[in-house]
C-alpha positions in Angstrom: 0.0 0.0 0.0 1.4 3.4 -0.9 2.1 5.1 2.5 0.9 8.4 1.2 -2.5 7.2 0.0 -1.7 8.5 -3.5 -1.7 6.4 -6.7 1.2 4.3 -7.7 1.8 2.9 -11.1 1.6 -0.7 -9.9 -1.8 -0.1 -8.4 -5.1 0.1 -10.3 -8.2 2.1 -9.8 -11.6 0.5 -9.9 -13.1 3.7 -11.6 -10.5 3.6 -14.4 -12.3 0.6 -15.9 -10.0 -2.2 -14.8 -12.0 -3.7 -12.0 -15.5 -4.8 -11.3 -16.6 -6.7 -8.2 -16.8 -10.4 -8.9 -18.7 -13.2 -7.3 -16.2 -13.6 -4.5 -18.8 -12.4 -2.1 -20.2 -15.9 -2.2 -17.0 -17.3 -0.6 -17.8 -15.9 2.8 -14.2 -15.2 3.5 -14.0 -11.6 4.6 -10.3 -10.9 3.8 -10.6 -12.7 0.5 -13.7 -10.7 -0.4 -12.0 -7.4 0.4 -8.9 -8.5 -1.4 -10.9 -9.3 -4.5 -12.4 -5.8 -4.4 -8.9 -4.3 -4.4 -8.1 -3.6 -0.8 -6.0 -5.4 1.8 -7.2 -5.9 5.4 -6.1 -3.1 7.7 -8.7 -3.1 10.5 -9.3 -5.8 13.0 -12.6 -7.5 12.4 -13.9 -7.3 15.9 -17.5 -6.2 15.0 -20.2 -8.9 15.0 -23.6 -8.5 13.5 -24.9 -7.3 16.8 -22.2 -4.8 17.3 -22.6 -3.5 13.8 -26.3 -3.1 14.4 -25.6 -1.5 17.8 -23.5 1.2 16.2 -26.1 2.0 13.5 -29.0 1.8 16.0 -27.1 4.1 18.4 -26.6 6.5 15.5 -30.3 6.6 15.0 -30.7 7.6 18.6 -34.4 7.5 18.0 -35.6 9.6 21.0 -32.7 12.1 21.0 -33.0 12.5 17.2 -36.8 13.0 17.3 -36.3 15.4 20.3 -33.7 17.4 18.3 -36.0 17.8 15.2 -39.6 17.6 16.5 -39.9 21.4 16.0 -40.0 20.7 12.2 -42.7 18.1 11.9 -44.9 19.3 14.9 -44.2 23.0 14.2 -44.8 22.9 10.5 -47.9 20.7 10.3 -49.3 19.9 13.7 -50.2 16.4 15.0 -51.7 15.2 11.8 -48.7 16.2 9.7 -46.4 14.7 12.3 -48.0 11.2 12.5 -48.8 10.8 8.8 -45.5 12.4 7.8 -43.5 9.9 9.9 -45.4 6.9 8.3 -45.0 8.1 4.8 -41.4 9.2 5.0 -40.1 6.3 7.1 -41.8 3.8 4.8 -40.2 5.4 1.7 -36.8 5.3 3.5 -37.1 1.5 3.7 -36.6 1.4 -0.1 -33.4 3.4 0.2 -32.2 1.1 3.0 -33.0 -2.1 1.1 -31.2 -1.0 -2.0 -28.2 0.1 0.1 -28.1 -3.3 1.8 -27.9 -5.0 -1.6 -24.9 -2.8 -2.5 -23.2 -3.6 0.8 -23.5 -7.3 0.2 -21.9 -6.9 -3.2 -19.1 -4.5 -2.2 -18.5 -4.6 1.6 -15.8 -1.8 1.8 -15.4 1.1 4.1 -15.7 3.4 1.1 -19.2 2.1 0.7 -21.4 4.2 -1.5 -18.4 6.1 -2.9 -16.8 2.8 -4.1 -20.1 1.5 -5.5 -20.5 4.7 -7.5 -17.1 4.2 -9.1 -18.0 0.7 -10.1 -21.5 1.4 -11.4 -20.8 4.6 -13.4 -20.6 4.5 -17.2 -17.2 4.1 -18.7 -15.1 7.2 -18.2 -17.4 8.7 -15.6 -16.3 6.7 -12.6 -13.9 9.2 -11.1 -16.4 12.1 -11.3 -19.3 10.0 -9.9 -17.2 8.7 -7.0 -16.0 12.3 -6.3 -19.6 13.6 -6.1 -20.8 10.8 -3.9 -17.7 10.9 -1.7 -17.9 14.6 -1.0 -21.7 14.6 -0.5 -21.4 11.8 1.9 -18.5 13.5 3.7 -20.4 16.8 4.0 -23.4 14.9 5.4 -21.3 13.1 8.0 -19.2 16.2 8.8 -22.3 18.0 9.8 -23.6 15.1 12.0 -21.3 15.5 15.0 -21.9 19.2 14.7 -25.7 19.1 14.6 -26.0 16.3 17.2 -23.6 17.9 19.7 -25.0 21.4 19.1 -28.4 20.1 20.0 -26.9 18.2 23.0 -25.1 21.4 24.1 -28.3 23.4 23.9 -30.1 20.8 26.0 -27.4 20.9 28.7 -27.5 24.7 28.8 -31.3 24.5 29.0 -31.0 22.2 32.0 -29.0 24.9 33.6 -31.7 27.4 32.9 -34.4 25.1 34.3 -32.6 24.3 37.5 -31.2 27.8 38.0 -33.9 30.4 37.1 -31.4 33.2 37.6 -29.0 31.8 35.0 -29.2 33.4 31.5 -27.5 31.3 28.8 -25.3 33.0 26.3 -24.4 31.7 22.8 -20.8 31.2 23.8 -21.9 29.0 26.7 -23.5 26.7 24.1 -20.4 26.7 21.9 -17.9 25.9 24.7 -20.2 23.1 25.8 -20.3 21.9 22.2 -16.5 21.9 22.0 -16.2 19.9 25.2 -18.5 17.2 23.9 -16.5 17.0 20.6 -13.3 16.4 22.6 -14.8 13.8 24.8 -16.2 11.8 21.9 -13.0 12.1 20.0 -11.0 10.6 22.9 -13.4 7.6 22.9 -13.6 7.2 19.1 -9.8 7.0 18.8 -9.7 3.8 21.0 -9.4 0.3 19.7 -12.3 -1.3 17.6 -13.0 -3.7 20.5 -13.5 -0.8 23.0 -15.5 1.3 20.5 -17.7 -1.7 19.8 -18.4 -2.2 23.5 -19.1 1.5 24.0 -21.6 1.5 21.1 -23.2 -1.6 22.4 -23.7 0.1 25.8 -25.0 3.2 24.0 -27.5 1.1 22.1 -28.8 -0.5 25.3 -29.1 2.9 27.0 -31.0 4.3 24.0 -33.4 1.3 24.1 -34.0 1.7 27.8 -34.6 5.5 27.5 -37.1 4.9 24.7 -38.9 2.3 26.9 -39.0 4.7 29.8 -40.3 7.5 27.6 -43.0 5.3 26.0 -44.3 4.3 29.5 -43.6 7.4 31.5 -45.0 10.0 29.2 -48.5 8.7 28.8 -48.8 7.4 32.4 -47.2 10.4 34.1 -49.0 13.1 32.1 -50.3 15.8 34.4 -52.8 17.4 32.0 -56.4 16.5 31.9 -57.5 14.7 29.8 -54.2 12.8 29.6 -54.5 12.1 25.9 -55.6 14.1 22.9 -58.7 13.1 21.0 -57.8 10.5 18.3 -59.7 12.2 15.6 -57.8 15.4 16.2 -54.5 13.7 16.4 -54.8 12.1 13.0 -56.7 14.8 11.2 -55.7 18.1 12.7 -53.1 19.8 10.5 -51.8 23.0 12.1 -49.8 24.9 9.5 -46.8 26.7 10.9 -45.5 27.8 7.5 -46.8 30.2 4.8 -46.9 27.3 2.2 -49.9 25.0 1.5 -50.4 22.4 4.3 -49.5 19.5 2.0 -46.1 21.0 1.3 -45.7 22.0 4.9 -46.1 18.4 5.8 -43.5 17.3 3.3 -41.1 20.0 4.7 -41.7 18.4 8.1 -40.4 15.1 6.7 -37.0 16.4 8.1 -37.8 14.8 11.4 -37.9 11.2 10.1 -35.3 11.8 7.4 -32.8 13.1 9.9 -33.7 10.5 12.5 -33.3 7.6 10.1 -30.2 8.7 8.3 -27.7 6.5 10.2 -28.6 3.1 8.8 -25.6 3.2 6.4 -23.1 2.8 9.3 -22.8 -1.0 8.8 -21.6 -0.4 5.2 -18.8 1.9 6.3 -17.9 -0.5 9.1 -17.9 -3.6 6.9 -14.1 -3.8 6.9 -14.3 -4.2 10.7 -17.1 -6.7 10.7 -17.0 -10.5 10.4 -19.1 -12.1 7.7 -19.5 -8.6 6.4 -21.3 -9.4 3.1 -24.2 -10.9 5.1 -24.0 -9.2 8.5 -23.6 -5.7 6.9 -26.8 -5.8 4.9 -28.8 -7.5 7.7 -27.6 -4.7 10.1 -28.7 -2.0 7.6 -32.2 -3.5 7.3 -32.6 -4.2 11.0 -31.7 -0.6 11.7 -34.1 0.9 9.2 -37.0 -1.4 10.3 -36.4 -0.8 14.0 -36.2 2.9 13.3 -39.5 2.9 11.5 -41.6 1.1 14.1 -40.0 2.3 17.4 -39.8 5.8 16.0 -43.5 5.7 15.1 -44.3 4.7 18.7 -42.3 7.7 20.0 -44.2 10.0 17.5 -47.6 8.6 18.6 -46.8 9.2 22.3 -45.8 12.8 21.5 -48.9 13.7 19.4 -51.3 12.1 21.9 -49.8 13.8 25.0 -48.7 17.3 23.7 -50.9 19.9 25.2 -49.9 23.2 23.6 -47.9 23.0 20.4 -47.1 26.7 20.3 -45.7 26.6 23.8 -43.5 23.6 22.8 -42.1 25.2 19.6 -41.8 28.8 21.0 -41.2 28.0 24.7 -39.2 30.2 27.0 -36.1 27.9 26.9 -35.8 27.7 23.2 -35.6 23.9 23.4 -38.8 22.2 22.2 -38.3 18.8 23.7 -37.4 20.4 27.1 -40.6 22.4 26.9 -42.5 19.3 25.9 -41.2 17.3 28.9 -42.1 20.1 31.4 -45.5 20.6 29.8 -46.5 16.9 29.9 -44.8 15.7 33.1 -44.3 18.8 35.2 -41.1 20.4 36.5 -39.3 17.6 38.4 -40.3 14.5 36.3 -40.0 16.5 33.1 -36.4 17.5 33.9 -35.6 13.9 34.8 -36.9 12.7 31.4 -35.1 15.5 29.7 -31.9 14.4 31.4 -32.3 10.8 30.3 -32.7 12.0 26.8 -29.4 14.0 27.1 -27.5 10.8 28.2 -28.9 8.9 25.3 -28.0 11.7 22.9 -24.4 11.6 24.0 -24.1 8.0 22.8 -25.7 8.9 19.5 -23.0 11.5 18.9 -20.4 9.0 19.9 -21.6 6.4 17.3 -21.8 9.0 14.6 -18.2 10.2 15.3 -16.9 6.6 14.9 -18.7 6.0 11.6 -17.8 9.4 10.2 -14.1 9.0 11.0 -14.1 5.8 8.9 -15.5 7.7 6.0 -12.8 10.3 6.2 -10.3 7.4 6.4 -11.7 5.6 3.4 -11.6 8.7 1.2 -8.2 9.7 2.4 -6.9 6.2 1.6 -7.7 7.0 -2.0 -6.1 10.4 -1.9 -9.4 12.2 -2.3 -9.0 14.8 0.5 -6.4 17.5 1.2 -3.9 16.1 3.6 -4.9 12.5 2.7 -1.4 11.1 3.6 -2.1 12.1 7.2 -5.8 11.3 7.6 -5.4 7.7 6.1 -2.9 6.7 8.8 -3.9 3.9 11.1 -2.7 4.0 14.7 -0.4 1.1 15.5 -1.5 1.2 19.1 -5.3 1.2 18.6 -5.7 0.0 15.0 -8.1 2.9 14.3 -7.9 6.1 12.2 -6.9 8.6 14.9 -5.9 11.4 12.6 -9.1 11.0 10.6 -11.2 11.3 13.8 -9.6 14.6 14.8 -9.9 15.9 11.2 -13.6 15.3 11.3 -14.1 16.9 14.7 -12.1 19.9 13.7 -14.5 20.4 10.7 -17.5 20.0 13.1 -16.0 22.6 15.5 -15.7 25.1 12.6 -19.2 24.4 11.4 -20.4 25.0 15.0 -19.3 28.6 14.6 -22.6 29.1 12.7 -24.3 29.3 16.1 -23.0 32.9 16.3 -24.8 33.7 13.0 -28.3 32.9 14.4 -30.7 30.0 14.7 -31.5 29.8 11.0 -27.8 29.4 10.1 -27.0 26.7 12.6 -30.3 25.0 11.9 -29.2 24.6 8.3 -26.7 21.9 9.3 -29.7 19.6 10.0 -31.1 19.9 6.5 -27.6 20.0 5.0 -26.7 16.7 6.7 -30.0 15.1 5.4 -29.4 16.2 1.8 -25.8 15.2 1.8 -26.6 11.8 3.2 -29.5 11.0 0.9 -27.7 12.3 -2.2 -24.9 9.8 -1.4 -27.4 7.1 -0.6 -29.3 7.5 -3.9 -26.5 8.2 -6.4 -25.2 4.7 -6.8 -28.7 3.3 -6.8 -29.5 5.7 -9.7 -26.4 4.6 -11.6 -27.4 1.0 -11.2 -31.0 1.7 -12.2 -30.3 3.8 -15.3 -26.9 2.9 -16.6 -26.1 -0.7 -15.7 -28.2 -2.2 -18.5 -25.7 -3.6 -20.9 -25.1 -7.3 -21.6 -22.2 -7.3 -19.2 -23.4 -6.0 -15.8 -21.1 -4.0 -13.6 -23.2 -4.9 -10.6 -22.5 -8.5 -9.3 -24.9 -9.3 -6.5 -23.7 -10.7 -3.3 -25.4 -13.4 -1.1 -27.9 -10.9 0.2 -29.9 -9.4 -2.7 -33.4 -8.1 -3.7 -33.9 -10.3 -6.7 -36.7 -9.0 -9.0 -37.5 -6.2 -6.5 -34.2 -4.5 -7.0 -35.2 -2.2 -9.9 -38.7 -1.2 -8.5 -37.2 -0.4 -5.1 -34.4 1.6 -6.9 -37.0 3.6 -8.7 -38.8 4.4 -5.4 -35.4 5.5 -3.9 -34.7 7.9 -6.7 -38.2 9.3 -6.7 -38.0 9.8 -2.9 -34.7 11.8 -3.3 -36.2 14.0 -6.0 -39.1 14.9 -3.6 -37.2 15.6 -0.4 -34.2 17.6 -1.7 -36.2 20.7 -2.7 -38.5 20.3 0.3 -35.5 20.5 2.7 -34.3 23.8 1.0 -37.6 25.7 1.4 -37.8 28.5 4.0 -40.8 28.6 6.4 -42.0 32.0 5.0 -41.9 33.7 1.6 -42.4 37.1 0.0 -42.0 40.1 2.2 -41.7 38.0 5.3 -38.5 36.4 4.0 -35.4 37.9 5.6 -31.8 37.0 6.2 -32.7 35.6 9.6 -35.7 33.5 8.3 -34.0 32.3 5.1 -33.2 28.6 4.8 -29.5 28.6 4.1 -29.3 24.9 3.3 -29.2 25.3 -0.5 -26.4 27.9 -0.2 -24.3 26.0 2.3 -24.6 22.5 0.6 -24.6 24.0 -2.9 -21.6 26.2 -2.2 -19.7 23.3 -0.6 -20.4 21.0 -3.5 -19.6 23.7 -6.0 -16.2 24.1 -4.4 -15.6 20.4 -4.5 -16.7 20.2 -8.2 -14.6 23.2 -9.0 -11.6 21.6 -7.5 -12.2 18.5 -9.6 -12.6 20.5 -12.8 -9.5 22.6 -12.2 -7.1 20.0 -10.8 -8.4 16.7 -9.3 -9.6 15.3 -12.7 -6.0 15.1 -13.7 -5.0 12.8 -10.9 -8.1 11.4 -9.2 -9.0 8.0 -10.7 -11.5 6.9 -8.2 -10.9 4.3 -5.4 -7.3 3.2 -5.3 -6.5 -0.5 -5.2 -4.1 -1.4 -2.4 -3.2 -4.9 -3.7 -3.2 -6.5 -7.1 -6.7 -7.6 -8.1 -7.4 -11.2 -8.6 -10.6 -13.3 -9.0 -11.6 -15.7 -6.3 -12.4 -19.2 -7.6 
């Protein structure tokens, strides 16, 4: 392997047309499968199916993620839009998860979607396609530690305001708390795979326990009378919090399930650390998406049946919707306790995201796709993990966090930006497979876990879903004369600007040397 992570004449690039994944996935030998795809084994395969699922399930962090984004679904479309929006969006997301699982079984590499795009692109387009997917996925994941820990820092500061009425939170208080969280999670993420796997397993258990407590405590401990909202109103009352038609406001509120269920790709990126990866990886992806759909819906139902005053939740005095919801439903003491449990669960969500995102930085750096790749692709001899990639990621998150000083709309854009970046990366290789892999010689060779005849229809649903949500996530809440710099949705500018810079770099310079995923060992077929 070239130490610098840059191309060497004796190494090939899958995107340059020499390599296509073969049927080696049927061998069930992890190292041989990875070898046949063009990489040598560098990580320890300490993750089992359960630990791979635990990492992705921890990344979902169902209650913390819903708590961080409930302002969008509940605030944009009321209880009706929230409950139906979750069902519609989470169901559509299953198509994306299933098609991704099929790709993972065929090509279980840390590069994941970026590698698959290079393989499935038309001749000559592999480098550009993998460049687009890689940077979009990187932008999505780079915002994840930022958005999660910003929300967590805001919750911690809100706890201070609740317990100490005389305390007035300042923006810099939130930012310093945010930085402390990034540092703690970085110190954990740089440990060995075995330790990280155990931490993620513990985080998964804590998240499940907190969800169970919430599902039981919220309805039974509600202090309002009646305890539950009328079912007819819950399912049919759409309270428009935007200046757009209610149908479109409901679609804009899809951000809650989209952002909550965006972590199911983690097993793909962890496949080089997982045993029996071409089967365990796709199973973990599907398990994550399915558990997110149903457990998440249970959380949503509890919220819409117990919320008493939506306006107070969205525009409460603490500026933290879930904190206001807990106090409104359970009262001061119990509400603060439930809020605290959610904070603990959210920390483990951020931890799992940091681990997965660092592997993405490593995978792209291994192929020389990032500035400073020779540093970010290094594996620590002591821990066997990409320590430099971890701190590179967290530095980017810390810089993005500075948007908090530009106002709520600016920092809020990182949630939408992450969702668009992620789902663009999720969908791109599926679209390539659907529209361009139609010749007599297929680029895609299915692994032991596949969709059979359902592959193309589910791929079409995945592409249609992406085409719907991208513009929706870029819309501001208001329009016309009410639209100002503070109320503008900056997602399109931030994501579009970042991708424009990446594409500009490719056009000016990278196209001359970037050939797609680099092969670390000579390719050979597995009999």
